[in-house]
N, C-alpha and C positions, 0 to 999 in steps of 0.2 A: 662368530662361525669357525667352524674349522675349516681350510681353506678345503676345494676342488684336489682332490689328486687320483688322476688316472695312474693308474697302471698298469705295462703290460695286459694286454689280454689272458683272463685264470688259466691259461694252459696252467693250470690253478696255482696260484701262485702261491710265495712264499708264504709265512705269515703276514699280513698286512703290515705294512710296513711300521704302523702308528697302530694297527689291532691292540694288543693286548697294554700299549702303555694307555692309547685314550679310553677303553673301557676301566684302566684302572684310576684313572683321574673322572674318568665320568660317574664310578661308581664307587669309591672309595669306602662309599659309608656300607657299602653290602657284601654280604658276606655271606654267599653261598652254599647251599647246603645240598647233600644229594644220595643218593644207594647205588650208583652204577659204578665199575669200575671205566672210569671214564681218566677222573681227572682229579676229583675229590670225590673220596664216597668212604661209610666204613663197610668192609664186608658186612653182608649181613647173611642171616643161616636160611637155606632154603626152604620155604613149607610150601607142605604138598604139591611139589613140584611144578610150583608156578615159582615167576619170579626171575626178575632180567641178573642181579650181582650174579656173577660165579670167581671169583676167586680165583679160583684157578684157571678157571679157565679163561663280439659283435662276429663271424660267419665264416666258420670251416672250411675248409678248402671240400667240403662233402655237400655245401650248400647247409648244415645247420647252426646253430647256434654257438656263439663261439664263450666261455665264460669270461665273466668281463667283470673286476672287481667291483661294485657299484662305490657311489660318492659314498663320504663316511659325513651320516648324518649328522648334525647338533642335538645335543639331550635335548631327552623330550620328546624329540621327531620320529616319525615314522619312515623306514626305509620305502624309498619307490618297489614299487608293487612288480616284480620281475613277467615283461609279458610276453602273450605267448606259449605257445607247448613247445618242452622241450623234447630234441628227437636224439631218437639214436638208431643210425644207420648201419644200414647192409647186416651181414655175415661173417663169424669171424673165418679173418682165411686161414689156411695148413700152411701150417709149419710145425719146424722140429723145436722138439725140448717146449712143450704144453706139459702143463702139472698137470697129475693126477688129480682127478678132484673125486672127491667119495662120497660127497655130498649130497643131496636132491635137487640142486640149481643151485646154478651159477652162470656170472657172468662178467668182465673185466671189459672195462671201457676207458678209453681217451680224451682227455681236457673235452675233444672233438663230440665226444657222442662216440668216437669210432669205435666197433662192438673187435675185439683182439684177443676173445676166448667167450662159449659160453657152453651153456651144457642144462636143460631142459630151460632157458631161459624164460620158457612164457606159460610156465608150468604156475596155475594159480594157486598158491602155499601161504598158510599162517606165516606172517611175520614178527609176531611177537613185539617186543618194544623198540626196532629198527624203526616204527610208523609215528617214536615219536621227534623224529627230525622233522615229520609235519607237523609238527607242535608248536618246534622252535621256532619254525619259520613261523608260523599265523600269528604266534608270541612275539617276535621280534618285527614282522611290520606292522602290528601295528604298534610300536612307537612308544614313549614314556614310562621304560623300563626303571624310570629309578620312583614309579609310583606306588603306592606301598596297597600289601591289599591282608584285606582281612582274613580269614580262617570260619568257612562257617562248617556244623556239624557233618555236610552232604559231602563236605570235602572231601571228611577223614572213612570216607564209607569205602575201600580201598586195600585190599590183601593182593601177593605175603608183601609185597616190596614195597617201602612205608620208610618213609621219614620221622614218621610218629607226629604230625602236626594235631595241633588241639585248637578246637574251635576258639574264636576270641583272639586269638596268633595272629600277629603282626609280621609280616618281612616287605620285603620289598620286592617284586618283578622280575629284576632284575635277579636276586638272591635264589628264588625259586626256578628262575630259568635257567640255571648254570646248571642249578643242582639235580634238575630233572635229565640235562643233556648229561652230565658227568656220571652220575648215578642210579636214575634212571626211577626213580619214586614216583608210586603210582599215585598216593593222595596229593602230592607235588605236581603230578597232571593233573587232578582231575580241578585244582584248587583254582589253576593259569586258564584251564579251560570255561568255568565257571565267570572268574572275571573277565575272558576275553570276552563268552556271549554270552551270556549269563543264566545259561543254565550246558553241562553235559549234554542234552540231546542237542542243544542249539550248535555247541562247537565241534558234534561228530558232523551236521548238515556244511558247515563249514568247512572243515576237513575234506569232505569229499566233493562238493565245489572247487576248491583249492588246489585237489589231486587233479580234478580234470582242466584247469586250466594249466597243470605245469605237463600236464599228455600223461599222464598217469590212467587208462582206460581198461584197463585191466587190472585196478583193485578198489576194492569196496572197505569203510570201516566203521565200526561200530560203537568205538569207546575210544575215549583220548591213550589211552594205555598202551593194548598189542593184549591184554591180555581175553581170554575165551570166553568173557560172557559180559555185550549178550551173543553168539552164535555169529557165523556166517563173514567174520572177516577174511579177505585174501588178499594178496598183490603179488606180483612176479617178482622175479630177480630183474628184467629187462627193464621197468616199473620202477624200483626203488633203486636201479642204477642215476635214473632221469631225476627221483627224487635227492639222492649224494650231492650230482652236478646244482640242481638249484640249493642244497645247504649249501657246499663249499666255496658261491656267488652269496652268500649273505654273510658280512663276516664277524655278525654278532654269531653267529649260527657255529661259523667255523671257527671261531677263538675257542666258544663253549667247549667244543666237541673236541677239541684238539689239546683241554687242558690235562695233566696228569693229575694233578692231585688240587684238591678245595676246602679254605676251610670254612664250614656250615654253623653258622653262631644262631641258637634254637632261642625262641624268647625268651627260655629260666637263663640264658645266661650262659649253655654246654657249648661246649663246640665239638662238633664232629668231624675230623679231617675226611673227604669226600675219597676215593681212590676210582681213579676211571676205572669201566669195567673193559674197556679195549684194553687185552694183554699184547697185542700188534702197536699200539699206543708206546707198551710199555719196552716192550723188544728186541723192535722195528727203527731205529731212528728215520729214517724218512717217511717211516707214517705221520700225518695231518690229524688222525681224525676217523672214524666218523660216530657208530652206533653198534651196541649189541643188544641183542633182547632173546632170551627164551621162553617155550612153556613148554610144558608137555606135547604137547600138540604140533606147538614147532620146531622145536626141539634143536639147535644152537644155529643165532645166524648171527652172521655180523654185515655191515658194510662199513669198508672202510676205503681211505684214501690214502696216497704219499706221494709224493712231491719229489724229482731227481735230476738235477743236467736242465733242467727248465721247462720237464714234462712232467705232466700229474695225469694218474689213473686211478680209477675207480675201483672196487672188488666188489661182488654182493656175492653173498654164501648162505642159499638157506639148507634150515634142514637137514643139519651136520652133527655133530656128536663134541664133548671137549674130551680131548684138549684142540680135539685135528681142525673144529670151527679155525685156531689162528691160527694153526699151522699152515691150513690147505689157503690161510685169507694172505697171507706173507706171502706167500708160495707165489699165488696171482700176482703180488703187486709185482716182485723180483720179477718177474717174465714180463709183465706191463714197462718195466724198468728198465731191460735188459741188464737186471744186478746181477 
C-alpha cells in the first residue's frame, strides 16, 4: 500500500510529489496513445471542420470547497468519489489590467472558486472535447486502470479525430485513458465509455449524473466525445470551471492532462508519438493542463490551469478562434497569477 500523503490544500498543487513517478510504476507496461495536443499525440488532419486537434492552435475563505489532493490509491483501486458540488462564488471584482477577451464566453477562477474575471460565463454553449475531462474523471474514479480492454466494432464508429483502433485489439485502460486526455481521440472515448457503463447511452446517463454531483447544473451531454451528434449538448464557462477544479483534484486526470508528449503503441507494434493539443501547456511554463476542444459549432475551446508562487488558477475560454484561444487563455492565466 502506498502511504497516505496529505499535501497542502490544492490551491492547486504543483504536480503530486509522487504523481508521475507512481503512475510510471503502476502502469509502466502501458503506452498511451492519443490524438490531441496535450502530451502525446500525432497531429491529425482536420476533417469536415470537426475534430479536437489543432497543431497550430478543505473550505476556502468564502465557504466553498478548497482543492484537496486525494490520498493516492493502490494499484487497481478506485479513487474516492468527490463528495458534494463544487461552488464558484461571487462575481469578478472590478480591476485594472484585465485582459481583453474576444471569445464568446470566458471565466477565470482561483483554487477556491473565487471569480477573478468573467464574460458571458453563464451562456449555454457547445463545448466540444473539453467535456472529455468528465470522461476522464469517471474512468479514473472507476479504478483498475491496469485492466485490459478489447475494442469492439461499435467503438470505432467515430470521426474525425481517431486513433484508428480496430475491433479485437487489446489495450490497457490506462493507455486509452491517457491518450484520450492528451490527444482527444473519439474512438478511444467511445471505447472507454462502453467499457465503463456497458454502452455509450448508459455512459451519457452517468456523465449527466456526475455533472450534477459536481454542481454543473447548466450542462447537458449527449455523447462521450463532444461532437455535435446527437444534438443538444451544452455547458457554460462557469460549469466548465467547476469541471476543471474537479479534474485538478484527481491525480490521474491532472497528470494525464499535464503530459506534453506520450508514446502510444498500437496493437500492431507501431508507436505514435502523441503531442498535447494544449498550446498553452507547450509555451507557458506555469501551465499544468487541461483540455482543448473544437468543432465548427463550438469554435475553439480551452479549459486551462496554471500554478505559480503557491497559487492556482483555472481559465475557461469558449467560442474562440485559433490561435486566439491560446493567446487569450494564457493572458487570463497570467492575469490571475499576477505575472
